[in-house]
C-alpha positions as CSV (number, residue, x, y, z in Angstrom):
1,X,0.0,0.0,0.0
2,X,2.8,2.4,0.9
3,X,4.6,1.6,-2.4
4,X,1.5,2.6,-4.3
5,X,0.8,5.8,-2.3
6,X,4.3,7.2,-2.4
7,X,4.6,7.7,-6.2
8,X,1.0,9.0,-6.3
9,X,1.7,11.6,-3.6
10,X,4.9,12.6,-5.3
11,X,3.1,13.1,-8.6
12,X,0.3,15.2,-7.0
13,X,2.8,17.4,-5.2
14,X,4.9,18.0,-8.3
15,X,1.9,19.0,-10.4
16,X,0.8,21.7,-7.9
17,X,4.3,23.3,-7.5
18,X,4.9,24.1,-11.2
19,X,5.0,27.9,-11.9
20,X,5.5,29.3,-15.3
21,X,6.8,32.9,-15.3
22,X,5.5,35.3,-18.0
23,X,7.6,35.2,-21.2
24,X,8.0,38.2,-23.4
25,X,10.0,38.1,-26.6
26,X,10.6,40.4,-29.5
27,X,10.3,44.2,-29.6
28,X,8.2,45.7,-26.8
29,X,7.7,49.2,-28.3
30,X,6.9,51.9,-25.7
31,X,4.2,54.5,-26.3
32,X,6.8,57.3,-26.4
33,X,8.7,55.5,-29.1
34,X,5.6,54.9,-31.2
35,X,4.6,58.5,-30.9
36,X,7.9,59.7,-32.4
37,X,7.3,58.0,-35.7
38,X,6.3,60.3,-38.5
39,X,5.7,59.9,-42.2
40,X,8.7,61.0,-44.1
41,X,11.3,59.8,-41.6
42,X,14.3,58.0,-43.1
43,X,15.0,54.3,-42.4
44,X,18.0,55.4,-40.2
45,X,15.8,57.7,-38.1
46,X,13.3,54.9,-37.6
47,X,16.0,52.4,-36.7
48,X,17.4,54.9,-34.1
49,X,14.0,55.1,-32.4
50,X,12.8,51.4,-32.6
51,X,16.0,49.5,-33.2
52,X,16.7,47.1,-36.0
53,X,13.6,45.2,-37.3
54,X,13.2,41.5,-36.6
55,X,11.6,40.8,-40.0
56,X,13.6,42.6,-42.7
57,X,13.2,40.6,-45.8
58,X,15.6,40.8,-48.7
59,X,12.6,40.4,-51.0
60,X,10.7,43.3,-49.5
61,X,13.3,45.9,-48.4
62,X,10.7,48.6,-48.0
63,X,8.8,46.7,-45.4
64,X,10.0,46.3,-41.8
65,X,8.2,44.1,-39.3
66,X,8.6,44.4,-35.5
67,X,7.3,41.3,-33.8
68,X,6.5,40.6,-30.2
69,X,5.0,37.8,-28.3
70,X,3.8,37.3,-24.8
71,X,2.7,34.2,-22.9
72,X,1.6,34.2,-19.3
73,X,1.1,30.9,-17.5
74,X,-0.2,28.1,-19.5
75,X,-2.3,30.2,-21.9
76,X,-1.8,30.6,-25.6
77,X,0.9,33.1,-26.7
78,X,-0.3,36.4,-27.9
79,X,1.5,37.8,-30.9
80,X,1.7,41.4,-32.1
81,X,3.1,42.7,-35.4
82,X,3.9,46.3,-36.2
83,X,4.7,46.8,-39.9
84,X,6.3,49.8,-41.3
85,X,6.3,50.6,-45.1
86,X,8.8,52.8,-46.8
87,X,9.0,54.3,-50.3
88,X,12.3,55.7,-51.6
89,X,13.7,55.3,-48.1
90,X,11.0,57.3,-46.4
91,X,8.4,56.1,-44.0
92,X,4.9,56.2,-45.6
93,X,2.6,53.9,-43.7
94,X,2.3,52.1,-40.3
95,X,0.1,49.0,-39.8
96,X,-0.5,46.5,-37.1
97,X,-0.5,46.8,-33.4
98,X,1.8,46.5,-30.4
99,X,1.5,45.4,-26.8
100,X,0.0,48.1,-24.7
101,X,2.0,47.4,-21.6
102,X,3.4,49.4,-18.7
103,X,7.1,48.7,-19.5
104,X,8.2,49.7,-15.9
105,X,6.0,47.0,-14.4
106,X,7.0,44.6,-17.2
107,X,10.8,45.3,-16.5
108,X,10.3,44.8,-12.8
109,X,8.6,41.4,-13.3
110,X,11.3,40.3,-15.7
111,X,14.1,41.4,-13.3
112,X,12.3,39.4,-10.6
113,X,12.9,36.2,-12.5
114,X,16.6,37.1,-13.3
115,X,16.3,37.7,-17.0
116,X,17.7,41.2,-16.8
117,X,20.6,42.6,-14.6
118,X,19.6,44.5,-11.5
119,X,20.2,48.3,-11.6
120,X,22.0,48.6,-8.3
121,X,24.6,51.2,-9.4
122,X,22.2,53.5,-11.2
123,X,21.7,55.8,-8.1
124,X,25.5,56.0,-7.5
125,X,26.1,57.1,-11.1
126,X,23.5,59.9,-10.7
127,X,25.1,61.2,-7.5
128,X,28.5,61.5,-9.2
129,X,27.2,63.7,-12.0
């Protein structure tokens, strides 16, 4: 009887203790970055604001895709795609969507799980300046 209950109890205990931290991947574009985009901007200006695109295709050089995905717990991942279109090197159109997240709260939760370095010396640097 004990031989039967021990594996069963171990299985039940392990199933209850599994925690899955939220996983965010790709470009998480802040509202302030998004608001800086204007038609007529060069590719270099856009790249300075948003960073290099994830989906730059050699077959469609005038289309840049910024992809992001988020998965919390065991749910299905959510995917967002922000697409920028250029003509003659100038931004002409923006399509798609992005995650509307509070990046400060997101960064705090990601740091909690050890994915990002802690900013322990940030206050010291400010005092020196």
